[in-house]
C-alpha positions as CSV (number, residue, x, y, z in Angstrom):
1,X,-6.6,13.3,-29.0
2,X,-7.6,11.7,-32.4
3,X,-8.6,8.1,-32.6
4,X,-5.8,7.2,-35.0
5,X,-3.3,8.5,-32.4
6,X,-5.1,6.6,-29.6
7,X,-5.2,3.3,-31.5
8,X,-2.2,3.5,-33.9
9,X,-0.4,0.6,-32.4
10,X,-3.3,-1.9,-32.4
11,X,-3.7,-4.5,-35.1
12,X,-5.9,-3.3,-38.0
13,X,-8.3,-6.2,-37.6
14,X,-9.0,-5.1,-34.0
15,X,-10.1,-1.6,-35.0
16,X,-13.7,-2.5,-36.0
17,X,-14.1,-4.5,-32.8
18,X,-12.8,-1.6,-30.8
19,X,-15.0,1.1,-32.4
20,X,-18.1,-1.1,-31.8
21,X,-17.1,-2.0,-28.2
22,X,-16.9,1.7,-27.2
23,X,-20.6,2.1,-27.5
24,X,-21.8,-1.2,-26.1
25,X,-21.4,-3.1,-22.8
26,X,-17.8,-4.1,-21.9
27,X,-18.5,-7.8,-21.2
28,X,-16.5,-9.9,-23.6
29,X,-14.1,-7.2,-24.6
30,X,-10.4,-8.3,-24.6
31,X,-7.9,-6.7,-22.2
32,X,-6.1,-4.9,-25.0
33,X,-9.3,-3.4,-26.5
34,X,-10.6,-2.4,-23.0
35,X,-7.2,-0.7,-22.3
36,X,-7.5,1.1,-25.7
37,X,-11.0,2.3,-24.7
38,X,-9.3,3.8,-21.7
39,X,-6.8,5.6,-23.9
40,X,-3.7,3.4,-23.8
41,X,-2.0,0.7,-25.8
42,X,-0.7,-2.6,-24.4
43,X,3.0,-2.2,-23.5
44,X,3.6,-4.5,-20.6
45,X,3.7,-8.2,-20.6
46,X,0.6,-9.9,-19.1
47,X,2.7,-12.5,-17.3
48,X,0.9,-12.6,-13.9
49,X,-1.7,-15.2,-13.0
50,X,-4.5,-14.4,-10.5
51,X,-2.7,-16.6,-8.0
52,X,0.6,-14.9,-8.5
53,X,-1.0,-11.4,-8.2
54,X,-2.8,-12.5,-5.1
55,X,0.5,-13.7,-3.7
56,X,2.0,-10.3,-4.5
57,X,-0.8,-8.6,-2.5
58,X,-0.2,-11.0,0.4
59,X,3.5,-10.2,0.4
60,X,3.2,-6.5,-0.1
61,X,0.6,-6.1,2.6
62,X,2.5,-8.6,4.8
63,X,0.0,-8.0,7.5
64,X,1.3,-10.1,10.3
65,X,4.9,-9.1,9.6
66,X,4.0,-5.4,9.5
67,X,2.0,-5.9,12.7
68,X,5.2,-7.2,14.3
69,X,6.9,-4.0,13.2
70,X,4.4,-1.4,14.6
71,X,3.0,-3.2,17.6
72,X,4.8,-0.7,19.9
73,X,2.5,2.1,18.8
74,X,-0.5,0.3,20.1
75,X,1.1,-0.7,23.3
76,X,2.0,2.9,24.0
77,X,-1.4,4.2,23.0
78,X,-3.6,1.9,25.1
79,X,-1.9,-1.4,25.7
80,X,-3.0,-4.8,24.3
81,X,-6.8,-3.9,24.1
82,X,-5.8,-1.0,21.8
83,X,-4.3,-3.3,19.3
84,X,-7.0,-6.0,19.6
85,X,-10.1,-3.8,19.1
86,X,-8.4,-1.4,16.7
87,X,-7.4,-4.3,14.5
88,X,-11.0,-5.4,14.2
89,X,-12.1,-1.9,13.3
90,X,-9.2,-1.6,10.8
91,X,-10.1,-4.9,9.1
92,X,-13.8,-3.8,8.7
93,X,-12.7,-0.4,7.4
94,X,-10.1,-1.8,5.1
95,X,-12.6,-4.4,3.6
96,X,-15.0,-1.5,2.9
97,X,-12.3,0.3,1.0
98,X,-11.1,-2.8,-0.9
99,X,-14.7,-3.7,-1.9
100,X,-15.2,-0.1,-3.1
101,X,-12.0,-0.1,-5.1
102,X,-12.5,-3.6,-6.5
103,X,-15.7,-2.6,-8.1
104,X,-14.2,0.6,-9.7
105,X,-11.1,-1.3,-10.9
106,X,-13.3,-4.0,-12.4
107,X,-14.9,-1.2,-14.6
108,X,-11.6,0.6,-15.4
109,X,-8.7,-1.9,-15.1
110,X,-5.6,0.3,-15.8
111,X,-2.2,0.8,-14.1
112,X,-3.1,4.4,-13.3
113,X,-5.6,3.2,-10.8
114,X,-7.1,6.0,-8.6
115,X,-6.2,9.0,-10.7
116,X,-7.6,7.3,-13.9
117,X,-10.8,6.4,-12.1
118,X,-11.3,9.9,-11.0
119,X,-10.8,11.1,-14.5
120,X,-13.8,9.2,-15.8
121,X,-16.0,9.7,-12.7
122,X,-15.4,13.4,-11.8
123,X,-17.4,16.3,-13.3
124,X,-15.9,17.6,-16.6
125,X,-15.1,21.0,-15.2
126,X,-13.0,19.5,-12.3
127,X,-11.8,16.4,-14.0
128,X,-8.2,17.5,-15.0
129,X,-7.3,19.2,-11.7
130,X,-8.8,16.5,-9.4
131,X,-7.4,13.6,-11.4
132,X,-3.9,15.2,-11.5
133,X,-4.0,15.8,-7.7
134,X,-5.0,12.3,-7.0
135,X,-2.3,11.0,-9.2
136,X,0.3,13.2,-7.5
137,X,-0.7,12.0,-4.1
138,X,-1.0,8.3,-5.3
139,X,2.5,8.4,-6.6
140,X,3.9,9.7,-3.3
141,X,1.8,7.2,-1.3
142,X,3.1,4.3,-3.3
143,X,6.7,5.5,-3.0
144,X,6.5,6.0,0.8
145,X,4.6,2.8,1.4
146,X,7.3,0.8,-0.5
147,X,10.0,2.7,1.5
148,X,8.3,1.7,4.8
149,X,8.6,-2.0,3.9
150,X,12.2,-1.6,3.0
151,X,12.8,0.5,6.2
152,X,11.2,-2.2,8.3
153,X,13.4,-4.9,6.6
154,X,16.6,-2.9,6.9
155,X,16.1,-1.9,10.6
156,X,15.1,-5.4,11.5
157,X,18.2,-6.9,9.9
158,X,20.2,-4.5,11.9
159,X,18.3,-5.5,15.1
160,X,19.3,-9.1,14.5
161,X,22.8,-8.0,15.5
162,X,21.5,-6.5,18.7
163,X,20.0,-9.9,19.6
164,X,23.4,-11.6,19.3
165,X,25.4,-8.8,20.7
166,X,23.9,-6.9,23.7
167,X,26.5,-4.2,23.4
168,X,25.5,-3.2,19.9
169,X,23.6,0.1,20.1
170,X,22.2,0.2,16.5
171,X,23.9,3.3,15.1
172,X,21.5,5.2,12.8
173,X,23.9,5.5,9.9
174,X,24.3,1.7,9.9
175,X,20.5,1.4,9.9
176,X,20.3,3.6,6.9
177,X,22.9,1.5,5.1
178,X,20.8,-1.7,5.8
179,X,17.8,0.1,4.4
180,X,19.7,1.2,1.3
181,X,20.8,-2.4,0.8
182,X,17.2,-3.6,0.7
183,X,16.2,-0.8,-1.7
184,X,19.1,-1.6,-4.1
185,X,18.3,-5.3,-4.0
186,X,14.6,-4.7,-4.8
187,X,15.8,-2.5,-7.7
188,X,18.0,-5.1,-9.2
189,X,15.2,-7.8,-9.0
190,X,12.7,-5.4,-10.6
191,X,14.9,-4.7,-13.5
192,X,16.8,-7.9,-14.2
193,X,14.6,-10.5,-12.6
194,X,11.2,-9.2,-13.6
195,X,10.2,-12.5,-15.3
196,X,10.9,-14.2,-12.0
197,X,8.6,-11.9,-10.0
198,X,5.4,-14.0,-10.3
199,X,7.2,-17.1,-9.1
200,X,9.1,-15.2,-6.4
201,X,5.7,-13.9,-5.1
202,X,4.2,-17.4,-5.1
203,X,7.2,-18.8,-3.1
204,X,7.0,-15.9,-0.7
205,X,3.2,-16.4,-0.4
206,X,3.9,-19.9,0.8
207,X,6.6,-18.7,3.3
208,X,4.2,-16.0,4.4
209,X,1.7,-18.6,5.6
210,X,4.1,-21.4,6.6
211,X,6.4,-19.0,8.5
212,X,3.4,-17.7,10.5
213,X,2.3,-21.2,11.3
214,X,5.8,-22.0,12.6
215,X,5.9,-18.9,14.8
216,X,2.4,-19.4,16.1
217,X,3.2,-23.0,17.1
218,X,6.3,-21.9,18.9
219,X,4.5,-19.1,20.8
220,X,1.6,-21.3,21.5
221,X,3.7,-24.1,23.0
222,X,6.6,-22.3,24.7
223,X,5.2,-19.0,26.0
224,X,3.6,-18.3,29.4
225,X,0.2,-16.9,28.7
226,X,-1.2,-13.6,29.9
227,X,-4.7,-13.4,31.3
228,X,-7.7,-12.5,29.1
229,X,-8.2,-9.4,31.2
230,X,-4.7,-8.2,30.2
231,X,-5.4,-8.7,26.5
232,X,-9.0,-7.5,26.3
233,X,-9.7,-5.0,29.1
234,X,-6.6,-3.6,30.8
235,X,-6.1,-0.3,29.0
236,X,-2.6,1.2,29.6
237,X,-2.0,4.7,28.3
238,X,1.8,5.4,28.2
239,X,1.6,8.0,25.5
240,X,1.5,11.1,27.6
241,X,-1.8,12.2,26.1
242,X,-4.2,13.1,28.9
243,X,-7.2,12.0,27.0
244,X,-7.4,8.2,26.7
245,X,-9.7,8.4,23.7
246,X,-7.3,10.5,21.7
247,X,-4.5,8.3,22.6
248,X,-6.5,5.2,21.5
249,X,-7.4,6.8,18.1
250,X,-3.8,7.7,17.4
251,X,-3.0,4.0,18.1
252,X,-5.2,3.2,15.0
253,X,-2.0,3.6,13.0
254,X,-0.7,0.3,14.3
255,X,-3.7,-1.6,13.0
256,X,-4.2,0.4,9.8
257,X,-0.6,0.3,8.5
258,X,-0.4,-3.6,8.4
259,X,-3.4,-3.5,6.0
260,X,-2.0,-1.2,3.4
261,X,-0.8,-2.3,0.0
262,X,-3.9,-4.0,-1.4
263,X,-4.2,-1.5,-4.3
264,X,-1.0,-2.9,-5.8
265,X,-3.2,-5.3,-7.7
266,X,-4.9,-2.3,-9.4
267,X,-1.5,-0.9,-10.5
268,X,-0.6,-4.2,-12.1
269,X,-3.9,-4.6,-13.9
270,X,-2.1,-4.3,-17.3
271,X,0.1,-7.3,-16.5
272,X,-2.4,-10.1,-16.1
273,X,-5.2,-11.5,-18.3
274,X,-8.9,-10.9,-17.7
275,X,-8.1,-8.0,-15.4
276,X,-11.7,-7.0,-14.8
277,X,-12.3,-10.3,-13.1
278,X,-8.9,-11.2,-11.7
279,X,-7.8,-8.0,-10.1
280,X,-10.7,-7.9,-7.7
281,X,-10.2,-11.6,-6.9
282,X,-6.5,-11.0,-6.1
283,X,-7.2,-7.8,-4.1
284,X,-10.1,-9.1,-2.0
285,X,-8.6,-12.5,-1.6
286,X,-5.2,-11.2,-0.5
287,X,-6.8,-8.7,1.9
288,X,-9.2,-11.2,3.5
289,X,-6.5,-13.9,4.0
290,X,-4.0,-11.4,5.4
291,X,-6.7,-10.0,7.7
292,X,-7.5,-13.4,9.2
293,X,-3.9,-14.4,9.6
294,X,-3.0,-11.1,11.2
295,X,-5.9,-11.3,13.6
296,X,-4.8,-14.8,14.8
297,X,-1.2,-13.7,15.1
298,X,-2.2,-10.5,17.1
299,X,-4.2,-12.5,19.6
300,X,-1.4,-15.0,20.2
301,X,1.3,-12.3,20.3
302,X,-0.7,-10.4,22.9
303,X,-1.2,-13.5,25.1
304,X,2.6,-14.1,24.9
305,X,3.9,-10.6,25.6
306,X,6.4,-9.9,28.4
307,X,5.8,-6.9,30.8
308,X,5.0,-3.8,28.7
309,X,7.8,-1.7,30.2
310,X,10.4,-4.3,29.1
311,X,9.0,-4.6,25.6
312,X,8.9,-0.8,25.0
313,X,12.5,-0.4,26.2
314,X,13.9,-3.5,24.3
315,X,17.5,-2.9,23.0
316,X,16.4,-4.5,19.7
317,X,14.0,-1.6,19.0
318,X,11.2,-4.1,18.0
319,X,9.0,-5.6,20.8
320,X,8.2,-8.7,18.7
321,X,11.9,-9.7,18.7
322,X,12.0,-9.3,22.4
323,X,8.9,-11.5,22.7
324,X,10.6,-14.2,20.6
325,X,13.7,-14.0,22.7
326,X,11.8,-14.2,26.0
327,X,9.7,-17.1,24.8
328,X,12.5,-19.3,23.4
329,X,15.2,-18.2,25.8
330,X,17.6,-18.7,22.9
331,X,19.4,-16.0,20.9
332,X,19.7,-18.4,17.9
333,X,16.0,-19.4,18.1
334,X,14.8,-15.8,18.3
335,X,17.1,-14.8,15.3
336,X,15.7,-17.7,13.2
337,X,12.1,-16.7,14.1
338,X,12.9,-13.0,13.4
339,X,14.4,-13.7,10.1
340,X,11.1,-14.8,8.7
341,X,9.4,-11.3,8.9
342,X,12.7,-9.8,7.8
343,X,12.8,-11.8,4.6
344,X,9.2,-11.3,3.9
345,X,9.5,-7.5,4.4
346,X,12.3,-7.6,1.8
347,X,10.0,-9.4,-0.6
348,X,7.3,-6.8,0.2
349,X,9.8,-4.1,-0.8
350,X,10.3,-5.8,-4.1
351,X,6.5,-6.1,-4.7
352,X,6.0,-2.5,-3.6
353,X,8.6,-1.2,-6.0
354,X,6.9,-3.0,-8.8
355,X,3.6,-1.4,-7.9
356,X,5.0,2.1,-7.2
357,X,7.0,2.1,-10.5
358,X,3.9,1.2,-12.5
359,X,2.0,4.0,-10.8
360,X,4.7,6.5,-11.6
361,X,5.1,5.2,-15.1
362,X,1.3,5.4,-15.8
363,X,1.1,8.9,-14.5
364,X,4.1,9.9,-16.6
365,X,2.4,8.3,-19.6
366,X,-0.4,10.8,-19.1
367,X,2.2,13.6,-18.7
368,X,1.4,14.2,-15.1
369,X,5.0,14.5,-14.0
370,X,8.0,16.6,-15.0
371,X,10.1,15.0,-17.7
372,X,7.1,12.7,-18.5
373,X,8.4,11.5,-21.8
374,X,11.6,10.3,-20.2
375,X,9.9,8.5,-17.3
376,X,7.1,6.9,-19.4
377,X,9.6,5.0,-21.4
378,X,9.3,1.1,-21.4
379,X,12.5,-0.9,-22.0
380,X,11.3,-3.1,-25.0
381,X,13.8,-5.9,-24.3
382,X,12.4,-6.6,-20.8
383,X,9.1,-4.9,-21.1
384,X,9.7,-3.0,-17.8
385,X,9.5,0.8,-17.2
386,X,13.2,0.8,-16.0
387,X,13.5,4.5,-15.7
388,X,10.4,4.6,-13.4
389,X,11.9,1.8,-11.3
390,X,15.1,3.8,-10.9
391,X,13.5,7.1,-10.0
392,X,11.3,5.5,-7.4
393,X,14.4,3.8,-5.9
394,X,16.4,7.0,-5.8
395,X,13.6,8.8,-4.0
396,X,13.4,5.9,-1.5
397,X,17.2,6.2,-1.0
398,X,16.8,9.9,-0.3
399,X,14.1,9.2,2.3
400,X,16.7,7.2,4.2
401,X,18.5,10.4,5.0
402,X,15.6,11.5,7.2
403,X,16.6,8.7,9.6
404,X,20.0,10.2,10.1
405,X,18.5,13.4,11.4
406,X,15.6,12.0,13.5
407,X,15.1,8.7,15.2
408,X,11.3,9.0,14.7
409,X,11.6,9.4,10.9
410,X,10.5,5.8,10.5
411,X,7.2,6.6,12.3
412,X,6.7,9.6,10.0
413,X,7.2,7.3,7.0
414,X,4.5,5.0,8.5
415,X,2.1,7.9,9.0
416,X,2.7,9.3,5.6
417,X,2.1,5.9,4.0
418,X,-1.3,5.8,5.6
419,X,-2.2,9.4,4.8
420,X,-1.2,9.4,1.1
421,X,-2.7,6.0,0.4
422,X,-6.0,6.9,2.0
423,X,-6.2,10.3,0.4
424,X,-5.8,8.7,-3.0
425,X,-8.6,6.3,-2.2
426,X,-11.2,8.7,-1.0
427,X,-11.8,10.6,-4.2
428,X,-12.7,7.8,-6.6
429,X,-14.9,6.3,-3.9
430,X,-16.6,9.6,-3.4
431,X,-17.2,10.2,-7.1
432,X,-18.5,6.6,-7.4
433,X,-21.2,7.5,-4.8
434,X,-22.2,10.9,-6.2
435,X,-21.8,10.4,-9.9
436,X,-20.9,6.8,-10.9
437,X,-23.6,4.7,-9.3
438,X,-26.5,7.1,-9.8
439,X,-25.9,7.5,-13.5
440,X,-24.0,4.5,-14.8
441,X,-25.9,1.7,-16.7
442,X,-25.4,-1.7,-15.1
443,X,-24.2,-3.0,-18.5
444,X,-21.1,-0.8,-18.1
445,X,-19.9,-2.4,-14.9
446,X,-17.1,-5.0,-14.9
447,X,-17.1,-8.5,-13.6
448,X,-17.3,-7.5,-10.0
449,X,-20.5,-5.6,-9.1
450,X,-22.0,-4.5,-5.8
451,X,-25.8,-3.9,-5.5
452,X,-26.9,-0.3,-5.5
453,X,-27.8,-0.3,-1.8
454,X,-24.8,-2.4,-0.6
455,X,-22.5,-0.5,-2.8
456,X,-23.5,2.9,-1.5
457,X,-23.5,1.7,2.1
458,X,-20.0,0.2,1.8
459,X,-18.7,3.3,0.0
460,X,-20.0,5.6,2.7
461,X,-18.4,3.4,5.5
462,X,-15.1,3.5,3.6
463,X,-15.2,7.3,3.3
464,X,-16.0,7.8,7.0
465,X,-13.2,5.4,7.9
466,X,-10.7,7.2,5.7
467,X,-11.5,10.6,7.2
468,X,-11.2,9.3,10.8
469,X,-7.8,7.6,10.1
470,X,-6.3,10.4,8.1
471,X,-7.1,13.0,10.8
472,X,-5.4,11.1,13.6
473,X,-2.5,10.0,11.5
474,X,-1.2,13.5,11.7
475,X,-1.0,13.4,15.5
476,X,2.3,12.7,17.4
477,X,2.3,9.4,19.1
478,X,3.6,10.7,22.4
479,X,3.3,13.9,24.5
480,X,4.8,16.4,25.2
481,X,5.9,17.2,21.6
482,X,9.6,17.7,21.1
483,X,11.8,17.9,17.9
484,X,12.7,14.2,18.5
485,X,9.2,12.8,18.8
486,X,7.2,15.1,16.5
487,X,5.2,13.6,13.7
488,X,6.8,15.2,10.6
489,X,4.4,13.6,8.1
490,X,2.4,16.9,7.8
491,X,5.7,18.8,7.0
492,X,6.7,16.3,4.3
493,X,3.2,16.1,2.8
494,X,2.9,19.9,2.6
495,X,6.3,20.1,1.0
496,X,5.4,17.5,-1.6
497,X,2.1,19.3,-2.4
498,X,3.7,22.7,-2.7
499,X,6.2,21.2,-5.1
500,X,3.4,19.6,-7.1
501,X,1.2,22.6,-7.2
502,X,4.1,24.7,-8.3
503,X,4.8,22.4,-11.2
504,X,1.1,22.1,-12.1
505,X,0.2,25.8,-12.1
506,X,3.6,27.5,-12.7
507,X,5.6,24.9,-14.5
508,X,3.0,24.2,-17.2
509,X,1.8,20.9,-15.8
510,X,-1.8,21.9,-16.3
511,X,-1.2,22.4,-20.0
512,X,0.8,19.2,-20.5
513,X,-1.3,16.8,-18.4
514,X,-3.3,14.5,-20.7
515,X,-6.5,13.6,-18.8
516,X,-6.9,9.9,-19.3
517,X,-9.1,9.0,-22.2
518,X,-12.8,8.7,-21.2
519,X,-14.8,7.1,-24.0
520,X,-16.9,5.6,-21.1
521,X,-16.9,8.6,-18.9
522,X,-20.0,9.1,-16.7
523,X,-21.4,12.2,-18.5
524,X,-21.6,10.4,-21.8
525,X,-24.5,8.5,-20.4
526,X,-26.2,11.1,-18.2
């Protein structure tokens, strides 16, 4: 693509600066010029501050809230010790991934994120196919992860009724309607309230911390405490898997899922100033804060649990709600406590939709999707990719239909969130190890830089962690496998990949896809 096409929407007095900047270190280059170096013009409003973006990461990850949602998986797979030790492992693995991605995003701050990074790091002969595949998986991962937050919120709102009315059996069709309501609400906010998003996330960030403090004080004061042996050493395998080790590793999902969502900061890199510096701050800060808060919450929750059999058979469907009810002895009190994670999960759905729609929009901008010109449109009046927001929302609504046919559909959504997110992360980290770090001049790095030794070590830990988690995320939680408890994540993923490959190779996608511009690609300096 010619330079005048690439830069035709920039101010004329910026062109000389841009042409010079392409061949020199990136320090001091403006966000707009850096984005043009990466092949795109500035279309979105840079209205986020680093604090607002950090709050968005806090709310989308919603670690302690998500932990409340998925604690049952750990209790089934190995009991309290499974959650405690897996959480520590997950936090270490997640920080390795976040450090790796932060460095790459600091070099290439673009809404495309992972697929764009692969485009500039991969070998020329594989660049197009690998970049497109990462983009396709990244889009699906963002959509499913956002759906999981909305699913959690919707089903938890429904379960509040079960707390107040013990005869309510939580019909699945009503659960789907609650889920749809959360999705529609998130859509409306993302289209008509986009200017309020930074402030909404700031307020939600405060509630995220204050709400946790209130719940922890209540649990700490009112609950009867379990013994340290119960929390740290008494392994209880209720999964049906004969091998405790396999069961334990399957239980990793309950610790990994609460730590997803950090890469939302990358996909909003075109919506805050000084992205090379501020995106890593928001991503690392949000992940670290959530990790510490989630760890404290996990310990207190495990010390406050009721007998495991009662928790796993709770009529609410969510053990944390049963714990709140048992601790307070009050339906009203437990409903108020449960409302906090419900509300924050809803805000997480809003933040997730913002991130997912930007990912889809960026991929369409590079013609990686069918009907790319339609989905890459930005509504000038509100500076929002409205069509991308709508299509992500529609796909999320369709995912809700899975819940009608299978009660474990929610678990499949959780597994698929982990699998797709992690698969989209492994390729840019891999290429950073084998091509980026060995050949890239230090002057071409962004504001956040890891040393060569530490960078490689952290990248390798991240890759090994991703492989381990992805493999066991395909396994069913319980045995023996039946149509009702099967993990359908593999079926959904294969279907999505077949559709994508059909479009790419048979539908002309490989001819239409515009590999993101790579003025600063690795081979230019080899």
